[in-house]
C-alpha positions, 0 to 999 in steps of 0.5 A, a space after each residue: 809195227 808189233 802194235 799194228 800186227 796186234 791190231 790186224 789179228 783183231 780184224 781191226 785197222 790202223 792209222 800211222 801219222 808221219 810229219 814229212 812227205 819225205 818220210 813216207 816212202 821209206 816207211 811205206 817200204 818197210 810196211 810192205 815188206 812185213 804186211 804186203 802191199 795190199 793192206 797198205 793205203 798211203 795218203 798225202 798231198 803229193 798224190 794226184 786227185 785220182 791216186 787219192 780217190 783210189 786210196 780212199 776207196 780201198 780204205 773205205 771198203 776195208 781192203 786196206 787196214 793200214 794207213 800211212 800219211 801225213 796229217 790229213 790221213 787222220 781223216 781217213 774213213 777207216 773201218 773198225 779202227 784199232 789204234 792211232 800212232 803219231 810218230 814224231 809227235 813234237 813236230 809242228 807239221 801236224 798243225 795246219 796253218 791253212 783253212 780249215 785250221 786243225 791240229 791232227 794230234 787233238 783230232 787224233 785224241 778226239 777220235 781216240 776217245 770216241 772209238 775207245 782205241 789207243 793213241 801212241 805219241 812217239 818222239 825222241 824229243 817229245 814236246 814240252 806239253 806232252 811230256 809234261 802231261 806224261 810226267 803228270 800221269 795224264 799220259 802213259 810214259 813208255 820209254 825206250 832206253 837203247 837205240 835201234 840195233 843197240 848202236 851207240 850214240 854218235 860223239 858230238 862236238 860244238 865248234 865256236 865259229 867266232 874262234 874260226 873267224 879269229 883265226 882267219 877261216 871265213 869258209 862255211 866250214 870249220 877246221 874240224 868239220 873240213 878234216 871230218 869230211 875228208 876223212 869220210 871221203 877217204 873211208 867211203 862213208 856218207 855225210 850229211 850237212 844240215 843248213 835250215 836255209 835254201 837258196 844261195 844268199 839270205 838277202 842282198 843289201 847295198 853297203 853304202 845306204 844299207 838298203 836291202 831288197 824285199 818282197 813287194 807283197 811281203 815284209 820279208 827280204 828276198 832270197 837269191 837262188 844262183 841257178 835261176 839268177 833270181 831273187 825269190 820270196 819264200 812266203 809268196 813266190 814272188 820273183 825278180 831278177 837281181 839288180 846291179 844298182 841300188 834302187 835307193 841310192 843308185 850306188 853299185 856296192 851291192 853285196 850278198 850276205 848269208 848262206 843257204 843250201 845252194 851256197 853250200 853246195 857251191 862251196 863243197 864243190 869247190 873244196 872237194 871237187 871229187 866228192 858227189 853231192 845231192 841237195 834236198 830242200 823245197 826247190 829240188 823236191 817240187 816235182 812229183 816223188 821228188 823226195 823218194 828220188 833224191 833219198 833213193 839216190 843218195 842211198 843206193 848210189 852211195 853219194 858221198 854228201 846229202 846237203 839239206 834243210 830239215 827234211 834230211 833230219 826227220 826219221 831217215 835211215 842211212 846205214 852208211 852215214 857216219 858224220 853229220 855236220 850242223 852249219 848254223 845251229 843258231 838259226 832257230 835260236 833267233 826266232 820270236 817264239 817262246 819254243 826257240 829253245 825247245 825247237 833248236 833242241 829238237 831239230 839238233 838231236 834229231 839230225 845227230 840221230 842220223 849219224 852211226 845208225 848201224 854198227 859203224 860209229 858216228 860223229 856230229 860237228 855242230 857249228 855255232 856263234 852261241 856255244 853256250 846256249 842251253 839248248 846246244 849244250 843239252 843237245 850235244 849230250 843227247 839229254 832230253 830229261 836234263 833239257 826238259 828240267 831246265 826249260 820246264 822251270 823258265 816256262 813256269 816262271 814266264 807262264 807259258 804252255 803247258 802251264 797256261 794256253 796262249 791264244 793268238 787272234 790275227 787280223 789281216 786285210 789289204 787296208 792297214 788302217 782298217 785292220 789296226 781299227 778292227 784289232 783295236 776294236 776287238 781288243 777293247 771289246 774283250 777287255 770290257 767282257 773280260 772285266 764284266 765275266 771276271 775272267 782270269 786272262 792276261 790280255 795283250 794290246 794289238 801289235 803288228 805281227 813279226 812279219 807284218 805283211 804277207 801276200 799284200 795283206 797286213 797283219 796285226 794280232 792280239 795275244 791272250 794268256 789263260 787256261 783254255 776252257 768252255 767259258 774262254 771259248 764262249 768268250 772268244 765266240 762272242 768277240 767274233 760275233 761282235 766284230 763280224 758286223 764290223 769287218 768287210 770281205 777283205 778283212 779276216 780275223 782268225 783264232 788259234 790255240 797254242 799256234 805252232 807259228 808265232 810269226 
C-alpha cells in the first residue's frame, strides 16, 4: 500500500495481482478505506460482461489508477503504469491452463521490462525458482523478519494418525484436535479446519471384486456428494446417481472410502452439535459473490468453525481465529510432481499463518500419516530457509528447476491410437533433430499422462529437460510445424514450459 501511495503521488497507476478471487473482496475493502472507491478497479472472471466492461473503461480513461484482480488483470489497459505487485507469487493459479496459455508472472516481467517499472513479487513461501534467482542476485531480496502487528508465530503440533488408529480412534479428528476444538468453543474463539478434498467420499469401491466407479469421460474416480446424493467428476462435471449394486460382479457389498469437506462437516455436526459451521469449497462458492458471502458470514457472525479446501488458507485475516486443524497433510505429498514437497510446505505454512494473527496466541494441529516428511517437519517450524536449503540440494542432483527447464509436450485427442502414433512421430522427429543440431537436452519417450483421459480426450506427453533459450524455442517450433501436417483437427499438441500441473 505504501508503494502504491508513492506511485499515485507521481500521478501513475498500479496493478496488484492476487491468486484467488476469494481474496479480492477483502483486499478491495482495505484499499477503498485507504484510497477511496473511485481510484480502484477490480477485474476477475466472476464479474459479468457488463461489470468487466465498466471497469475496463474506467481503467482505460485513467479514472481508476489501482487495478486489483486475478491473473487476467495483468492485461488491463493501464495508463502511466508505475508498479506491478504480485501477491503470493508462488501460487500456481498465475499460470493459465486454458487457451490462451500464459504465465501472468512472465507477462508481468515482460511489461515491467518494456515500461521500465518495478515488479514486486511477495510471498511468505516463495517458489524455489524465484528464491534461487534472488539468492543469485538476479532479483533484489527484501525480507520481512517480523509478523504484521508484531504477533507471534503459532505453535505447531504434528499428530501421527497411525498412532491414533492403533489406539482405536477411527474418527477424522485426533484426540488432540478434538480437545483443542472443544477448548476453542468454550473460549468463544474461531477455528479453521483445512481438508484439500471436496465432496463426501473420494471414491466408491466394491469390497468383493475391487471395482471402483469411474467417470465415463475421464480416467478418474467419481466423488460422492452427500447433499445431492450424486457421484461427480471434478474434471468434466459428469454426474450420476450412486448404485447399490456393483456393475461388475452384482455384489451389494459397496463401500464409500476417503473423506472430503462434506463428510468432515457432517462429522463436526455429530461431535459438536452446538457449534455453528460454514463450509468453503468449489461447491459452496459457485454462485456470484459466493466467496464474499461465506467470508463475511464467518467474520461478522462469529461462526465457530470454517471448514474448507485451499480457498481458506490464502491471505485471509480473521482476528478471532486461534486454532487451525490440518486434516490430511499428506494429500499434496503423493501427487506425481517434482514439486510435491514444495507444494506441501507452502500450503501448510500458509494455513498455519491463519492462526493467531492479532494479540491472541495461535495453535496449529497437523494430522498426518507421514510425520517424518521433510516438508511437514520444516513447515511445523515455519522455517523457509532450512526447507529451501534441503530441497534445492535434491533439485540440483535430479536436474529439476531452477537448474534446468522442464518442457511438457501434451498430445490429446479422441482416438487413442492416433494420439499414440502422433506422439511417437513427434518423438522420433525431435530425436533426429536433437542429434543433428547437437542440442544438449534430455528427451524422454512418449508416455500416457498420469490421468490418461479427460473429457473423452486421450492424453500422452513427451518431457524434455534443458535450459530453455531461443535455440530450443526454434527447435520446438520445427516439431510443431512438422506434426501440423500429420494431425487432424481432433488431435491437439500443446507445449508448456515449466507447467504448474504435471498431471
